[in-house]
C-alpha positions as CSV (number, residue, x, y, z in Angstrom):
1,M,0.0,0.0,0.0
2,A,1.3,3.5,-0.8
3,E,2.1,5.8,2.0
4,E,-0.8,8.1,2.9
5,A,-0.8,11.9,2.9
6,I,0.0,13.3,6.3
7,L,-3.1,14.6,8.2
8,E,-2.7,17.8,10.3
9,P,1.1,18.0,9.6
10,D,1.6,20.9,11.9
11,L,0.1,19.3,15.1
12,P,3.0,18.9,17.6
13,I,3.6,15.3,18.8
14,V,5.5,14.1,21.7
15,D,5.9,10.3,21.1
16,P,5.9,9.0,24.7
17,H,6.7,5.4,24.0
18,H,9.3,3.9,21.7
19,H,12.3,1.6,21.9
20,L,15.9,1.4,20.5
21,W,17.7,-1.9,20.2
22,D,19.9,-4.3,18.3
23,L,18.1,-7.6,18.6
24,R,19.8,-9.4,15.7
25,P,21.9,-11.8,18.0
26,L,18.8,-12.6,20.1
27,I,16.5,-13.3,17.2
28,A,19.1,-15.6,15.6
29,A,18.9,-17.8,18.7
30,F,15.2,-18.4,18.4
31,P,14.3,-21.6,16.4
32,E,11.6,-21.8,13.7
33,P,8.7,-21.5,13.7
34,R,8.8,-18.3,15.7
35,H,6.2,-16.8,18.0
36,P,4.3,-13.9,16.2
37,F,5.9,-11.4,18.5
38,I,9.4,-12.6,17.6
39,E,8.4,-12.6,14.0
40,T,7.5,-8.9,14.5
41,L,11.0,-8.2,15.7
42,T,12.7,-9.9,12.8
43,H,11.5,-7.0,10.6
44,S,12.8,-4.3,12.9
45,A,15.7,-6.1,14.6
46,Y,18.0,-3.0,14.4
47,Y,16.4,0.2,15.4
48,T,18.5,3.1,16.8
49,F,19.0,6.8,16.1
50,D,18.9,6.7,12.3
51,Q,15.8,4.6,12.1
52,L,14.0,6.7,14.7
53,L,15.0,9.9,13.0
54,A,13.7,8.7,9.6
55,D,10.3,7.8,11.2
56,A,10.1,11.1,13.1
57,R,10.9,13.0,9.9
58,G,8.4,11.2,7.8
59,G,5.9,14.1,7.7
60,H,4.3,14.3,11.1
61,N,5.5,17.1,13.5
62,V,7.3,14.9,16.1
63,V,9.0,17.4,18.4
64,A,10.3,15.0,21.0
65,T,10.1,11.4,22.2
66,V,10.2,9.4,25.4
67,Y,12.4,6.3,25.5
68,M,10.9,3.2,27.1
69,E,13.0,0.4,28.5
70,C,13.2,-2.9,26.6
71,G,16.3,-4.7,28.0
72,A,18.6,-3.3,25.3
73,F,22.3,-2.5,25.6
74,Y,22.7,-3.7,29.2
75,R,26.2,-3.6,30.8
76,A,27.8,-6.9,30.1
77,S,30.3,-6.7,33.0
78,A,28.0,-5.4,35.7
79,E,26.4,-7.3,38.5
80,P,22.9,-8.4,37.5
81,A,21.1,-5.6,39.4
82,M,23.1,-2.9,37.8
83,K,23.1,-4.2,34.2
84,P,20.1,-2.0,33.2
85,V,22.2,1.1,33.9
86,G,23.9,0.4,30.5
87,E,20.6,0.9,28.7
88,V,20.2,4.4,30.2
89,E,23.8,5.3,29.4
90,F,23.3,4.3,25.8
91,V,20.0,6.1,25.4
92,N,21.4,9.3,27.0
93,G,24.0,9.3,24.3
94,V,21.2,9.2,21.6
95,A,19.4,12.0,23.4
96,A,22.7,14.0,23.4
97,Q,23.1,13.4,19.7
98,G,19.6,14.9,19.1
99,A,20.2,17.8,21.5
100,S,23.3,18.8,19.5
101,G,21.0,20.7,17.1
102,L,22.5,19.0,14.1
103,Y,19.1,17.5,13.3
104,G,17.0,20.6,13.9
105,S,14.7,21.2,16.9
106,Y,13.7,17.5,17.2
107,R,14.6,16.1,20.6
108,P,14.7,12.3,20.7
109,C,14.7,10.6,24.1
110,A,14.1,13.9,25.9
111,A,12.9,11.7,28.8
112,I,14.2,8.2,29.5
113,V,12.3,5.4,31.3
114,G,14.6,2.6,32.4
115,H,14.3,-0.6,34.3
116,A,15.2,-1.7,37.9
117,D,14.1,-5.0,39.4
118,L,11.8,-3.9,42.1
119,Q,11.8,-7.4,43.5
120,L,15.1,-6.4,45.1
121,G,13.0,-4.6,47.7
122,D,15.1,-2.0,49.4
123,G,18.0,-3.2,47.3
124,A,16.3,-1.4,44.3
125,R,17.2,2.0,45.6
126,P,20.9,2.1,44.7
127,V,19.9,0.9,41.2
128,L,17.4,3.7,40.9
129,E,20.1,6.2,42.1
130,A,22.6,4.8,39.5
131,L,20.0,5.1,36.7
132,T,19.2,8.7,37.7
133,E,22.9,9.6,37.6
134,A,23.4,7.8,34.2
135,G,20.4,9.7,32.7
136,N,22.2,13.1,33.2
137,G,18.9,14.9,34.0
138,R,16.8,12.9,31.5
139,F,15.9,9.9,33.6
140,R,12.3,10.0,34.7
141,G,11.2,6.6,36.0
142,I,11.1,2.9,35.4
143,R,9.0,0.2,33.9
144,H,8.9,-3.2,35.5
145,Q,6.9,-5.4,33.1
146,G,4.3,-7.6,34.8
147,A,2.8,-9.2,31.7
148,W,1.9,-12.9,32.4
149,D,-0.6,-15.5,31.3
150,A,-1.1,-19.1,32.4
151,N,-0.7,-20.1,28.8
152,P,2.9,-19.5,27.8
153,D,2.0,-19.4,24.1
154,V,0.3,-16.0,24.6
155,L,3.4,-14.0,25.3
156,G,6.1,-16.3,24.0
157,P,9.6,-16.9,25.3
158,P,11.0,-13.4,25.8
159,F,8.7,-12.7,28.8
160,H,9.3,-14.2,32.3
161,A,7.3,-12.1,34.8
162,P,5.9,-14.1,37.6
163,P,2.1,-14.1,38.2
164,E,0.7,-11.3,40.4
165,L,4.0,-9.5,40.4
166,Y,2.4,-6.1,41.2
167,L,0.7,-7.6,44.3
168,S,3.8,-9.1,45.9
169,D,5.2,-7.6,49.1
170,R,8.8,-7.7,47.9
171,F,7.9,-5.8,44.7
172,R,6.0,-3.2,46.7
173,E,8.9,-2.8,49.1
174,G,11.0,-1.7,46.0
175,F,8.1,0.2,44.5
176,R,7.8,2.7,47.4
177,H,11.2,4.1,46.6
178,L,9.9,5.5,43.3
179,G,7.8,8.0,45.2
180,E,10.6,8.9,47.6
181,L,12.8,9.7,44.6
182,G,10.2,11.5,42.5
183,L,10.1,8.9,39.8
184,T,7.3,7.7,37.5
185,F,6.2,4.1,36.9
186,D,5.0,2.5,33.6
187,A,2.9,-0.5,34.1
188,W,2.6,-3.1,31.3
189,L,0.4,-6.1,31.9
190,L,-2.3,-7.9,30.0
191,E,-6.1,-7.4,30.0
192,P,-6.9,-10.3,32.3
193,Q,-4.4,-8.8,34.8
194,L,-5.8,-5.3,35.0
195,G,-7.1,-5.9,38.5
196,D,-3.5,-6.1,39.6
197,A,-2.9,-2.6,38.2
198,L,-6.0,-1.3,39.9
199,N,-4.8,-2.8,43.3
200,L,-1.4,-1.2,42.9
201,A,-2.8,2.2,42.0
202,R,-5.1,2.2,45.0
203,A,-2.3,1.1,47.4
204,F,0.0,3.9,46.3
205,P,-2.4,6.8,45.5
206,D,0.4,9.4,45.3
207,Q,2.6,7.5,42.9
208,P,2.3,8.6,39.2
209,I,1.5,5.5,37.2
210,C,1.1,5.2,33.4
211,L,-0.8,2.2,32.1
212,D,0.7,1.1,28.8
213,H,-1.0,0.1,25.6
214,C,-4.7,0.6,26.5
215,G,-4.3,-2.3,29.0
216,T,-3.3,-4.7,26.2
217,P,-6.5,-6.5,25.1
218,L,-5.7,-9.9,23.8
219,G,-6.6,-11.5,20.5
220,M,-4.1,-14.3,19.9
221,S,-3.4,-17.9,21.0
222,S,-6.0,-19.0,23.5
223,Y,-7.6,-15.5,23.3
224,H,-8.0,-15.7,19.5
225,G,-11.5,-14.6,18.5
226,K,-12.4,-13.5,22.0
227,L,-11.9,-9.7,21.7
228,H,-15.6,-9.1,21.4
229,E,-16.7,-11.3,24.3
230,R,-14.0,-9.8,26.6
231,F,-14.6,-6.2,25.6
232,D,-17.0,-5.4,28.4
233,I,-14.6,-7.0,31.0
234,W,-11.8,-4.8,29.6
235,R,-14.0,-1.7,29.6
236,S,-15.1,-2.2,33.2
237,M,-11.6,-2.4,34.4
238,I,-10.4,0.6,32.4
239,R,-13.2,2.7,34.0
240,Q,-12.3,1.5,37.5
241,I,-8.6,2.3,37.0
242,A,-9.5,5.7,35.6
243,E,-11.1,6.5,39.0
244,C,-7.6,6.5,40.4
245,P,-6.4,10.1,39.7
246,N,-2.7,9.0,39.9
247,V,-3.0,6.9,36.7
248,T,-2.5,8.1,33.2
249,I,-3.0,5.9,30.1
250,K,-1.2,5.4,26.8
251,L,-3.4,5.2,23.8
252,G,-1.6,2.7,21.5
253,G,0.0,-0.7,21.4
254,L,-3.1,-2.0,19.6
255,A,-1.0,-2.8,16.5
256,M,1.0,-5.4,18.5
257,A,0.7,-9.0,17.5
258,F,-0.7,-9.8,20.9
259,C,-3.8,-7.8,20.3
260,G,-4.7,-9.2,16.9
261,L,-5.7,-5.7,15.7
262,P,-4.8,-6.5,12.9
263,E,-4.1,-10.3,12.9
264,Q,-1.8,-10.1,9.9
265,G,1.5,-8.4,9.8
266,P,4.1,-7.0,9.7
267,M,3.0,-3.6,8.5
268,A,-0.2,-5.1,7.3
269,G,-0.9,-2.4,4.7
270,L,-4.2,-1.4,6.1
271,S,-5.3,2.2,5.7
272,S,-5.6,4.6,8.6
273,E,-9.4,4.6,8.0
274,T,-9.5,0.8,8.5
275,L,-7.3,0.9,11.6
276,A,-9.3,3.8,13.1
277,A,-12.5,1.8,12.8
278,M,-10.9,-1.2,14.3
279,W,-9.4,0.6,17.3
280,R,-12.2,3.2,17.9
281,P,-14.0,1.2,20.7
282,Y,-10.8,1.0,22.7
283,I,-9.4,4.5,22.1
284,E,-12.7,6.2,22.7
285,T,-13.4,4.2,25.9
286,C,-10.0,5.2,27.3
287,I,-10.4,8.9,26.4
288,E,-13.9,9.0,27.9
289,A,-12.7,7.3,31.1
290,F,-9.4,9.2,31.6
291,G,-10.0,12.5,29.8
292,P,-7.4,14.1,27.4
293,D,-5.4,15.4,30.3
294,R,-4.6,11.8,31.5
295,A,-4.3,10.2,28.1
296,M,-1.5,10.2,25.5
297,F,-1.2,8.7,22.0
298,E,1.9,6.5,21.7
299,S,3.7,4.8,18.8
300,N,5.1,1.9,20.6
301,Y,7.6,1.7,17.8
302,P,9.0,-0.4,16.3
303,V,6.8,-3.1,18.0
304,D,3.6,-1.6,16.4
305,K,5.3,-1.9,13.0
306,W,3.5,-5.2,13.0
307,G,0.3,-3.4,12.0
308,A,1.2,0.0,10.6
309,S,3.9,2.2,9.4
310,Y,4.8,5.2,11.6
311,N,3.0,7.7,9.3
312,V,-0.1,5.5,9.1
313,L,-0.1,5.0,12.8
314,W,-0.2,8.7,13.6
315,N,-2.8,9.3,10.8
316,T,-4.9,6.7,12.6
317,F,-4.7,8.6,15.9
318,K,-5.5,11.9,14.2
319,R,-8.6,10.3,12.7
320,L,-9.6,9.0,16.1
321,A,-9.2,12.5,17.6
322,H,-11.0,14.2,14.7
323,G,-13.8,15.6,16.9
324,A,-11.6,16.8,19.7
325,S,-11.0,20.5,20.3
326,N,-7.6,22.1,19.6
327,A,-6.8,22.1,23.4
328,E,-7.8,18.4,23.7
329,K,-5.6,17.5,20.7
330,R,-2.7,19.3,22.1
331,A,-3.1,17.3,25.3
332,L,-3.6,14.0,23.7
333,F,-0.7,14.3,21.2
334,A,1.9,16.2,23.3
335,G,0.8,18.0,26.4
336,T,-0.1,15.1,28.7
337,A,3.1,13.2,27.8
338,A,5.3,16.3,28.3
339,R,3.7,17.0,31.7
340,F,3.8,13.4,32.9
341,Y,7.5,12.9,32.0
342,G,8.6,16.4,32.9
343,I,9.7,17.7,29.5
344,E,7.2,20.6,28.9
345,D,10.2,22.7,27.8
346,V,10.2,20.8,24.5
347,L,6.7,22.0,23.5
348,P,6.5,24.8,20.8
């Protein structure tokens, strides 16, 4: 399918969720046939500054981005707890490359979200302090993925979170240090686990939490064909979580292979009109529940390359926000993300 014309090309965008990585050695180790998620990564196994810059300069007005941890570029020689510091060191270099001004006013990785194992309890604090130092003023918080399902075929081999991670005492012992250090938390889990996110948000009402990927509705493996029957369950949980004023939500991730929206990939070639119709029930539910000031569109690139090119993805979001006011669009596409991650200075 030919690339689409860019809708609303002047609308400022802060892309609050993308990755950088070199997964070629990892992917080579996975035997055939590969899980659909791994198959997604084979088509974007190398994604660093140049690839991100090309996407951001594709026509949409992307003024800045927020980097999201993905286990990339860990320190090989560090003790296990400190290995994730290497990821922040690498990404801070990418941010500095963009901040040089050689590439215009675009500011990639203006905020950095890293990883620390909160199951270390109080032992997580020195890791958080090391991450903050490595970020050189750009480090904002962490994500500790909690995605789990009883059927291992749902997520595939890269994910190893234990069940009910966010409910465990040891995790919460580490979690409390985020608030003490003024850090944010990104929560990624799957739709059947949303009760865990609700419990966590209620237990720590002053902790800023961002729920990733619309809560990740599932449409593959044992959940194939069940999106419609589980929609009301998902919607009820989203509305309950939205009652927690400390939670913000990311509007995206629906093009991941996990969701089955679309089922085919990578870059399925569907138009933004088709994707907007497919995603509308989820996006509109989230915006209605959270409001534009606690919701932000995200690319989740290059993972969401499974279902859409970068330009088509943002066109889809613009179609979904068509009826919003100018102030609401500014919040959804840039303002909420900039405020949550403390980078409002990047906004024009």
